[in-house]
C-alpha positions in Angstrom: 100.2 255.4 123.7 98.3 258.3 123.2 98.7 260.7 126.2 95.1 262.0 127.5 96.1 265.1 125.7 96.1 263.8 122.7 92.5 262.9 123.3 89.2 263.9 121.1 87.1 263.4 123.8 83.3 264.0 122.5 79.8 262.7 124.6 78.3 259.7 123.5 75.2 260.3 125.6 74.7 262.3 128.9 72.7 260.9 132.0 71.1 263.3 134.9 71.4 261.8 138.7 71.5 262.4 142.1 74.9 262.5 142.2 75.2 265.1 139.2 76.1 264.5 135.3 77.4 261.4 133.6 78.7 261.9 130.4 79.6 258.9 128.0 82.5 260.0 126.2 85.3 257.9 123.1 87.6 259.0 121.4 88.2 258.2 118.3 91.3 256.6 118.5 88.8 253.4 120.7 89.9 254.9 124.1 86.5 255.7 126.6 85.8 257.0 129.8 82.9 258.2 131.9 83.4 261.5 133.7 80.8 262.8 136.3 79.8 266.4 137.1 79.2 267.3 140.5 78.0 271.1 141.6 81.5 271.5 142.8 84.0 268.9 141.0 84.1 266.6 137.7 85.9 263.8 137.8 86.8 260.8 135.4 85.5 257.5 137.1 86.8 255.3 134.6 88.6 255.4 131.6 90.3 252.6 129.4 92.6 252.5 125.9 91.1 251.2 123.4 89.6 247.9 123.3 90.4 245.0 121.4 88.9 242.3 120.0 91.2 238.4 121.8 91.2 235.5 119.9 
């Protein structure tokens, strides 16, 4: 399993909101995350490993 430092995050889209800037990011391994950057902080709101089909 990868650690957060093993990922190579690339921003797939970026949107300005009333709270700050939201970035949707994906790693080439298939993991993804959503980051919120406010004037004071940057927070990872959601992070997930690779998504696999079930069935």
